[in-house]
C-alpha positions in Angstrom: 3.3 -14.7 -2.6 1.5 -18.3 -2.4 0.3 -20.2 0.3 3.0 -22.8 0.2 6.2 -20.3 0.1 4.8 -18.7 3.5 5.7 -22.2 4.9 9.3 -22.7 5.9 9.5 -19.9 7.5 5.9 -20.7 10.0 7.7 -24.0 9.7 11.2 -22.6 11.9 8.2 -20.8 14.1 6.8 -23.6 15.3 10.3 -25.1 15.9 10.9 -22.4 18.2 7.8 -23.1 19.5 7.7 -26.3 19.9 11.3 -26.6 21.3 10.3 -23.8 24.0 7.3 -25.9 25.2 9.2 -29.0 25.7 11.7 -27.4 27.5 9.4 -25.7 30.0 6.9 -29.0 29.9 9.7 -31.0 30.8 11.1 -28.4 33.6 7.2 -27.8 34.9 6.8 -31.5 35.7 9.3 -31.6 38.4 8.0 -28.2 39.6 4.6 -29.1 40.1 5.6 -32.3 42.0 8.2 -30.8 44.1 5.9 -27.2 45.3 2.9 -30.1 45.5 4.3 -32.2 47.9 6.4 -29.5 50.0 2.6 -27.7 49.9 2.0 -30.4 52.1 5.2 -30.8 54.2 5.2 -31.6 58.1 7.8 -28.9 57.8 6.5 -25.2 58.2 9.6 -23.4 56.3 8.9 -26.4 53.8 5.7 -25.4 53.0 6.2 -21.4 53.1 8.6 -21.7 50.8 5.9 -23.6 48.6 3.0 -21.5 49.1 4.7 -18.3 48.8 6.2 -20.0 45.3 3.0 -21.3 43.8 0.9 -18.2 45.1 3.8 -15.7 43.5 3.0 -17.0 39.7 0.2 -18.1 40.2 -1.0 -14.1 41.2 0.8 -12.8 38.8 0.8 -12.5 34.6 3.3 -14.6 32.5 4.0 -11.5 30.5 4.9 -10.1 33.3 7.0 -12.3 34.6 9.1 -12.3 31.5 9.8 -9.2 30.9 10.8 -8.6 34.7 13.2 -12.0 33.8 14.2 -10.9 30.9 14.5 -6.7 30.9 14.9 -5.8 35.1 17.1 -8.8 35.6 19.5 -6.9 33.2 19.5 -3.6 35.5 21.2 -5.8 38.7 23.6 -7.6 36.6 22.0 -10.8 35.6 21.5 -11.6 31.6 20.0 -14.1 31.0 19.6 -15.4 27.1 15.6 -15.3 25.9 15.3 -18.6 25.1 15.8 -19.3 29.1 13.6 -16.9 29.7 11.2 -18.6 28.1 11.8 -22.1 28.8 12.7 -20.9 32.5 9.3 -18.4 33.3 7.0 -20.7 30.9 8.0 -23.6 33.6 7.4 -21.8 36.8 4.7 -19.8 35.9 2.8 -23.8 34.5 4.7 -25.7 38.2 2.8 -23.2 40.0 -0.9 -24.3 38.8 0.7 -27.6 38.1 1.4 -28.2 41.9 -2.1 -27.5 42.6 -3.0 -30.5 40.2 -0.6 -32.8 41.9 -1.7 -31.6 46.2 -5.3 -31.9 45.1 -5.0 -35.6 43.9 -2.7 -37.0 46.3 -5.1 -35.1 49.0 -8.5 -37.3 47.3 -6.6 -40.7 47.9 -8.6 -42.2 50.5 -7.1 -41.7 54.2 -7.3 -45.7 54.7 -4.6 -46.4 52.7 -2.2 -44.3 54.3 -3.5 -45.7 56.9 -3.2 -49.5 55.9 0.7 -48.6 54.6 1.3 -47.2 58.7 -0.1 -50.5 60.0 2.7 -52.4 57.9 5.4 -50.3 58.9 5.8 -48.6 55.3 7.4 -45.3 55.4 5.7 -42.2 54.6 8.3 -42.3 51.3 7.4 -45.6 50.6 3.7 -45.0 51.3 3.7 -42.4 48.7 6.1 -44.2 45.7 4.1 -47.6 46.2 0.1 -46.4 47.5 -0.6 -42.7 46.9 1.4 -42.2 43.6 0.0 -45.0 42.0 -3.2 -44.0 42.5 -3.0 -39.7 41.9 -1.5 -39.8 38.8 -4.2 -41.1 37.5 -6.2 -38.2 38.4 -3.5 -35.8 37.5 -3.7 -36.7 33.8 -6.8 -34.6 32.4 -6.1 -31.6 34.7 -2.2 -31.9 33.0 -3.5 -32.3 29.6 -5.0 -29.1 29.9 -2.2 -27.3 31.6 -0.1 -28.6 28.9 -2.1 -26.4 26.2 -2.5 -23.4 28.5 1.5 -24.1 28.3 1.6 -24.1 24.6 -0.4 -20.6 23.8 1.5 -18.8 26.2 4.4 -19.8 24.5 2.7 -17.3 22.2 4.0 -14.5 25.1 7.7 -15.2 24.2 7.4 -13.3 20.6 7.7 -10.4 23.1 11.0 -10.7 24.4 12.8 -10.7 20.6 12.2 -15.0 20.1 11.3 -16.0 16.6 8.8 -18.3 17.6 5.8 -19.3 15.5 3.4 -16.1 16.4 6.4 -13.7 15.7 7.4 -15.7 13.0 3.5 -14.6 11.4 4.5 -11.1 12.4 6.8 -10.5 10.5 5.1 -12.3 7.2 2.1 -10.0 7.6 4.2 -6.7 7.5 5.7 -8.5 4.7 2.9 -9.5 2.1 -0.1 -8.0 4.1 -1.7 -11.3 3.8 -3.2 -11.5 7.8 -6.6 -13.9 6.6 -4.2 -16.6 5.2 -0.7 -16.8 8.0 -3.0 -16.1 10.9 -5.5 -19.0 9.5 -2.8 -21.8 9.2 -1.2 -20.6 11.9 -4.2 -21.1 14.3 -4.4 -24.7 12.4 -0.6 -25.5 13.8 -1.6 -24.8 17.3 -4.6 -27.0 17.5 -2.6 -29.9 15.6 0.1 -29.7 18.5 -3.3 -29.3 20.8 -4.3 -32.4 19.1 -1.5 -34.2 19.6 -1.4 -33.7 23.3 -4.7 -34.1 24.0 -4.2 -37.7 22.0 -0.6 -38.2 24.3 -2.7 -37.6 27.7 -6.2 -40.2 26.3 -3.2 -43.0 25.8 -2.2 -42.5 28.9 -5.2 -42.4 30.9 -6.4 -45.7 29.2 -2.5 -47.7 30.3 -3.2 -46.6 33.6 -6.8 -47.6 34.0 -5.9 -51.0 32.2 -3.0 -51.0 35.3 
């Protein structure tokens, strides 16, 4: 089988991979922001919930989390589609790491900025929105790029819960054609190309925030 004949099924798998990654990223960003802010909350119960979530998802394997949601929850009467499980679990996993990025960037803003906002009679919400976040976001961008690339690589795990992503398509083709080298070389190139796009997008955002 010519390598060009391998491309259509691999591109179909890449489409599934990108859908999962996009869905997980869109969900992970608000999760990371809420959990990061929650870890700095003055309310003990909010801080406790946020900390519990972060430590649970950071301290356990993403693969085990996928298996638990896909295979264990149905035993308790909760059966979710494989695609939804993949997106939610990967988002929750990335969001836990992202929460620490958010928390670290916010805490890195000079304390005098907060004191100046208090002197101007700004509310905590105004201070966060107008003073803290505009300075913290540029610091969040490089580690966010790393997390997005890590999320891309973690999408390969969803092949183990019956989702025909890029990795799963490659495995199927390898079994049919026995052309392991060519197939996985193409897959490697596809993952690398997407990672380069992510890196380029983050660098564009960094330049834009530096100009501002």
